[in-house]
C-alpha positions in Angstrom: 134.8 194.9 28.5 133.0 192.9 31.3 130.0 190.9 30.1 127.8 191.2 33.0 126.3 188.1 34.5 122.7 186.7 33.7 121.0 185.9 36.8 118.0 183.5 36.6 115.6 184.9 38.4 112.6 182.4 39.4 109.3 182.1 37.7 106.3 184.4 38.9 103.7 181.9 41.0 101.5 182.2 38.0 103.6 181.2 35.3 104.7 178.1 37.7 101.0 177.1 37.5 100.3 177.9 34.3 103.3 175.3 33.5 101.6 172.7 35.4 97.9 173.3 33.9 100.4 172.6 30.6 101.3 169.7 31.9 97.8 168.6 33.0 96.6 169.0 29.9 99.2 167.2 27.9 98.4 164.0 30.4 94.6 164.2 29.4 96.1 163.2 26.4 98.1 159.9 27.6 96.0 158.9 30.5 92.6 156.8 30.2 90.1 158.5 32.3 89.0 155.8 35.1 86.0 156.1 38.0 85.3 154.5 41.8 82.0 153.3 42.8 81.3 154.7 45.8 79.6 154.0 49.4 78.8 156.3 52.6 80.9 155.6 55.8 79.4 156.4 59.1 82.2 155.9 62.3 81.7 157.6 65.8 83.8 160.7 66.1 83.5 161.0 70.4 79.8 161.1 71.4 78.7 162.4 67.9 78.6 160.1 65.0 79.7 161.5 61.4 79.5 160.5 57.8 81.8 160.4 55.1 80.9 159.5 50.9 84.0 157.3 50.1 85.2 155.1 47.6 85.3 151.5 47.0 88.6 150.1 46.4 87.8 147.1 44.1 85.4 148.8 41.7 87.5 151.0 40.0 87.1 150.5 36.3 88.2 152.6 33.1 85.9 154.2 31.0 85.2 153.1 27.5 83.9 154.0 24.5 80.8 152.0 22.5 83.8 149.7 20.8 85.6 148.6 24.1 88.5 151.4 23.8 89.8 153.6 26.4 88.7 157.1 26.6 91.6 159.7 26.7 89.1 163.1 26.8 91.9 165.5 26.0 91.4 168.9 26.8 90.2 171.0 24.6 92.0 174.8 23.7 88.7 176.5 24.3 85.0 175.4 25.8 81.7 177.0 25.4 78.7 176.7 27.9 80.8 177.0 31.1 83.1 173.3 30.5 86.5 173.5 31.1 89.0 173.7 28.1 92.9 174.6 28.5 92.2 178.6 28.2 89.4 178.3 31.0 91.2 176.8 33.6 91.2 180.5 35.6 87.6 181.1 35.5 86.1 177.9 36.2 88.8 177.6 38.9 87.9 180.4 40.8 84.1 179.5 40.7 84.7 176.0 41.5 83.6 174.7 45.0 81.3 176.6 47.4 80.9 178.7 50.1 82.7 175.5 52.5 85.9 175.6 50.3 88.1 176.0 47.5 87.8 177.7 45.2 85.2 180.0 45.4 85.1 179.9 49.2 88.8 180.7 49.7 89.0 183.4 47.8 85.9 185.0 49.0 87.6 184.0 52.4 90.8 185.6 51.3 89.5 188.9 50.3 87.3 189.4 53.4 90.2 189.0 55.9 92.3 191.0 53.3 89.7 193.6 53.4 88.9 193.4 57.3 92.9 194.0 58.2 92.6 196.7 56.0 90.7 198.8 58.3 92.4 197.9 61.1 95.7 198.6 59.5 94.5 202.1 58.8 93.6 202.6 62.2 97.4 202.3 62.8 96.4 200.5 66.4 98.8 197.6 64.6 101.8 199.7 64.1 101.5 201.2 67.8 101.4 198.3 69.3 104.1 196.6 67.2 106.3 199.6 68.8 105.2 199.3 72.5 105.8 195.3 72.0 110.0 196.5 70.9 110.1 198.7 73.5 109.1 196.3 76.4 111.2 193.6 74.9 114.3 195.1 74.3 116.8 192.1 74.6 114.7 189.6 74.8 113.0 189.9 71.4 114.2 185.9 70.4 111.8 185.0 73.1 109.1 185.9 71.2 110.1 183.1 68.0 109.6 179.9 70.3 106.6 181.0 72.1 104.5 181.9 68.5 105.8 178.7 67.1 104.9 176.7 69.7 101.2 178.1 70.1 101.0 177.9 66.2 102.0 174.6 66.2 99.7 173.6 69.0 96.4 175.6 67.4 96.9 173.4 63.6 97.1 170.3 65.8 94.0 170.6 68.2 91.7 172.2 66.0 92.9 172.1 62.4 94.4 175.6 62.2 95.6 176.5 58.5 93.9 179.4 56.5 93.6 181.4 59.7 97.4 181.9 59.9 96.4 184.4 57.3 95.0 186.8 59.1 97.6 186.6 61.9 100.7 186.8 59.8 98.9 190.2 58.6 99.8 191.2 62.1 103.1 189.4 62.4 105.3 189.9 59.5 105.2 193.6 60.5 106.5 192.9 64.0 108.9 190.5 62.6 110.6 192.8 59.9 110.4 196.1 62.7 112.2 193.6 65.0 115.1 193.3 63.2 113.9 189.7 61.5 111.8 189.0 58.3 108.6 188.2 56.3 110.3 184.5 55.9 110.3 184.1 59.9 106.7 185.6 60.3 105.4 182.8 57.9 107.5 180.1 59.3 105.9 181.0 62.8 102.8 181.7 61.6 101.6 179.4 58.9 104.6 176.8 59.1 104.0 176.4 62.6 100.2 175.3 62.0 100.8 173.2 59.4 104.2 171.1 61.4 100.6 170.7 64.4 98.3 169.9 61.3 100.6 167.4 60.4 101.8 165.8 63.3 98.5 166.4 65.0 96.8 163.3 67.8 93.4 165.0 67.2 93.0 167.3 64.1 88.9 166.9 63.5 89.9 167.5 59.7 92.4 165.0 58.8 93.3 162.5 61.7 89.7 161.9 63.2 88.6 161.7 59.5 91.4 159.4 57.9 90.8 156.9 61.0 87.0 156.6 60.7 87.2 155.5 57.2 90.0 153.3 57.7 88.1 151.5 60.3 90.5 152.5 62.7 89.6 153.9 66.4 89.1 157.2 65.9 91.4 160.0 68.0 93.3 155.8 68.7 97.5 156.5 68.9 97.3 159.7 70.9 100.8 158.8 73.2 102.8 158.1 69.8 101.6 160.9 68.0 102.3 163.2 71.1 105.6 162.7 70.8 105.9 163.0 67.2 104.1 166.6 67.6 106.7 167.3 70.0 109.5 166.3 67.4 108.5 168.1 64.7 108.0 171.3 66.7 110.9 171.8 68.3 112.9 170.7 65.6 110.8 173.8 64.0 111.4 176.2 66.6 115.2 175.2 66.1 115.2 176.3 62.5 113.2 179.1 62.7 114.9 180.5 65.8 118.9 179.8 63.9 116.9 180.8 60.7 115.8 184.4 62.4 119.2 184.9 64.6 121.0 184.7 61.5 119.3 187.5 59.4 119.2 189.5 62.5 122.9 189.5 62.5 122.5 190.3 58.7 119.4 191.4 57.6 120.2 191.3 53.8 121.0 187.9 53.9 117.1 187.2 53.7 116.2 186.2 50.5 112.7 188.7 51.3 115.1 191.6 51.9 114.0 193.5 49.4 110.0 193.0 49.5 110.3 193.4 53.1 111.1 197.1 52.4 107.4 197.5 52.2 106.8 197.1 55.7 110.1 198.6 56.6 108.9 201.5 55.5 106.0 201.5 57.4 107.6 201.0 60.8 110.2 204.2 59.8 106.9 206.3 59.9 105.7 205.1 62.5 108.5 205.6 64.9 108.4 209.4 63.8 104.6 209.3 66.3 104.8 206.6 68.8 102.0 207.0 71.0 99.5 204.1 72.0 96.1 206.0 72.9 92.9 204.8 74.5 91.7 204.4 71.4 94.5 201.9 69.9 94.1 200.0 73.1 90.4 199.4 72.0 91.4 198.4 68.5 93.7 195.6 69.9 91.1 194.7 72.3 88.8 194.0 69.5 91.1 191.9 67.9 92.1 190.0 70.7 88.5 189.2 71.9 87.7 188.8 68.1 90.3 186.3 67.8 89.1 184.3 71.2 85.8 184.5 69.6 87.1 182.7 66.4 88.7 180.2 68.3 85.8 179.3 70.5 83.5 179.2 67.5 86.2 176.4 65.9 86.7 174.1 68.7 82.6 174.7 70.1 80.6 174.6 67.1 83.3 173.6 64.5 83.0 176.6 62.5 84.7 176.9 59.2 85.2 179.4 56.5 81.8 181.4 56.0 81.4 181.9 59.8 85.3 182.6 60.3 84.9 185.1 57.5 81.8 186.8 58.6 83.9 187.1 62.4 86.8 188.5 60.7 84.8 191.2 59.0 82.7 191.6 62.2 86.3 192.4 64.0 87.2 195.2 61.2 84.0 196.9 60.9 84.0 197.4 65.1 87.6 198.6 65.2 86.7 201.0 62.2 83.9 202.4 64.6 86.1 203.0 67.6 88.6 204.6 65.3 86.1 206.9 63.7 84.7 207.6 67.7 88.1 208.1 68.7 89.4 210.2 65.8 92.5 207.6 65.2 94.7 208.5 62.0 91.8 211.3 61.5 89.7 208.2 60.2 86.1 209.0 58.8 83.2 206.5 58.1 84.6 206.7 54.4 87.8 205.8 55.4 86.6 202.7 56.9 85.4 201.5 53.0 88.7 202.7 51.8 90.6 200.9 54.3 88.7 197.7 53.5 89.0 198.0 49.5 92.9 198.5 50.3 93.3 195.6 52.3 91.2 193.2 49.9 93.5 194.6 46.7 96.6 193.5 48.9 95.8 190.5 49.2 93.8 189.7 45.5 96.8 188.5 43.7 97.0 185.8 46.0 93.3 185.1 45.7 93.3 185.0 41.9 96.3 182.0 42.2 93.7 180.5 44.6 91.4 180.2 41.6 94.2 178.9 39.2 95.5 176.1 41.0 92.0 174.7 41.2 91.8 175.1 37.7 94.4 172.1 37.7 92.7 169.3 39.3 89.9 170.7 36.7 91.5 170.1 33.6 92.4 166.5 35.0 88.6 166.0 35.2 88.0 167.1 39.2 88.5 165.1 42.6 85.2 163.1 42.6 86.2 159.6 42.8 82.5 158.4 41.0 82.6 161.0 37.7 85.7 159.9 35.2 88.8 161.2 35.2 92.4 161.4 35.0 93.1 162.0 38.8 91.0 158.5 39.7 93.2 156.5 37.0 96.5 158.1 39.0 95.4 157.6 42.3 94.1 154.1 41.7 97.5 153.1 39.8 99.5 154.7 42.7 97.8 152.5 44.9 98.3 149.4 42.8 102.3 150.0 42.9 102.6 150.4 46.7 101.3 147.2 47.5 104.3 145.4 45.9 106.9 146.3 48.4 108.3 145.2 51.5 106.5 146.2 55.0 108.6 148.9 55.5 108.9 150.1 51.8 105.4 150.0 51.3 105.0 152.5 54.1 107.3 154.9 53.2 105.4 154.8 49.5 102.2 155.8 51.1 103.9 158.7 52.9 105.2 159.9 49.2 102.0 158.9 47.4 100.1 161.4 49.7 102.8 163.4 49.9 102.5 164.0 45.6 98.6 163.2 45.6 98.1 166.4 48.2 99.1 168.5 45.2 96.2 168.2 43.0 93.6 168.0 46.4 95.1 169.7 49.3 92.2 169.8 51.5 92.8 167.3 54.2 89.3 166.1 54.5 88.7 165.3 50.8 92.3 164.0 50.8 91.3 161.5 53.4 87.9 160.4 51.7 89.4 159.4 48.3 92.6 157.9 49.7 92.1 156.1 52.3 89.3 153.7 51.3 92.1 152.6 48.9 95.4 152.5 51.2 93.8 151.0 53.9 92.9 147.7 52.3 96.4 148.2 50.4 97.9 148.6 53.7 96.9 145.1 55.0 97.6 143.3 51.8 101.5 144.6 52.5 101.3 144.1 55.9 101.5 147.4 57.3 98.6 148.3 60.3 96.1 150.8 59.4 97.2 153.1 62.2 100.6 153.3 59.9 98.9 154.1 57.5 96.7 157.0 58.7 100.4 158.2 59.9 101.5 158.2 56.2 98.6 159.9 55.3 98.8 162.8 58.0 102.4 163.3 57.3 102.1 163.5 53.4 98.8 165.5 53.4 100.4 168.2 56.4 103.9 168.9 55.2 103.3 169.4 51.7 101.4 172.3 52.4 104.0 173.9 53.3 105.4 174.1 49.8 102.7 173.2 47.3 101.8 176.6 45.2 98.2 174.9 45.2 97.6 175.7 48.9 95.1 178.0 49.3 96.3 179.2 53.3 100.2 178.9 52.1 99.3 181.2 48.9 97.2 183.6 51.0 100.0 184.0 54.0 102.7 184.5 51.5 100.8 187.4 50.1 99.8 189.2 53.6 104.2 188.7 53.7 104.5 190.0 50.2 106.5 186.9 49.4 106.7 185.4 45.7 106.0 181.4 46.0 109.5 181.0 43.8 111.2 183.0 46.4 109.6 180.9 49.4 110.5 177.7 47.4 114.0 178.4 47.5 113.9 179.1 51.1 111.7 176.6 52.4 113.9 173.6 50.7 116.0 172.9 53.0 113.4 172.9 56.0 111.2 170.9 53.9 114.2 168.1 53.2 114.5 168.1 57.4 111.0 167.4 57.4 110.8 164.4 55.1 113.4 163.0 57.1 111.9 163.0 60.1 108.6 161.5 58.6 110.8 158.4 57.0 112.1 157.9 60.4 108.8 157.7 62.4 107.3 155.9 59.2 110.3 153.3 59.5 109.6 153.7 64.0 105.6 152.8 63.3 106.6 150.1 60.8 109.0 148.2 63.1 106.5 149.0 66.4 103.4 147.6 64.3 102.0 150.4 65.5 
């Protein structure tokens, strides 16, 4: 009698995050809480003056009780009165922050984008447009991949594109599947490309500019080196994605997302029976294109962020729905606009929930405020002290490694810059590493790990749109991450050697 071999299954994303929360709770019993003092730092960003609240490196102190003993807060199983106990992490994570960021702002952002695209998808304009693209690119589909990867990488480099990739994935993942590729290819050319650009940017206002400003380095300096780095990373990303996509096209069953891609294959098969791109469909697609142009203009010219972008996507969805009603696309009625919004939001609900759960990790560790007692502050200070004890090249690399690990807890680029750079900049002076190189370590560590960490709201939102579990994604992306780490290491070594 043959025994069936049991196959190990990657745990669900919720299970993985729960495991990290358990680890964080244990750390609160082992690591004493500490805090920094803070100050306001003003720096020039172009013609504008910007201000950030940053920690004072030499001000760290371990919190002690009245008897002089180090305080280890420990996480209680349950807390009342709005406090954060172990069992409170989901709710407290979901309602933390404000409308400008994680978690509550990003949760709302994901649900509204999902709802808006639910309306657009209900019009069937996207499906009809996809079929039209397939018909017009017969034999040349593979060229779509390098072009889109390049454009999304440029978006990440120029204006810090990240969360916006969720919306594009909703459109491009079905296209990739319909062209014979897979959902993973769709995530690579959208979200991953934006983060490659984000990590190697020479002008990103949300990471490089802030990190340079708080480190007392001329804002947007060192651009030639970074532009070369961006070009190399982007080219490597294009080649990796292109080769992977070609192998999937040859044998679709090789894809780790083959089973979940059946959802998109089913949709395209239904549409294949009745492909007709009408004037109404054209107007919906035009609304989407104009709307995306409006968003890009707003981000670049007026620094639009989560609240504005979410409202812009809602407007795009609403206008598309009204066009569908007028032109009777898919026999839509006004009630169908509401139904489409609900269906779209429901599809991205798991991604929205995981954002709050992941934020719960930071809350259990005491939060990410430098002037409030927390385990995270102690971890930050301890890592900083270790980094200064190595030779220049190793110190520079350990700065990069530290920023990569720290990004698991504080995914926000601007937040991580304000927390870590006031500590890393003076440490760079002690280690004989230039502050510009310390900024380079920050941006590479912050940006590249966004492709992998399950605490990244934008990554989880994009994976949700593509119907890919984080565990499945981790299995696929590990090889690419190792390649990126090798490249980042090479550029850190070069930066140290040329005294960048």
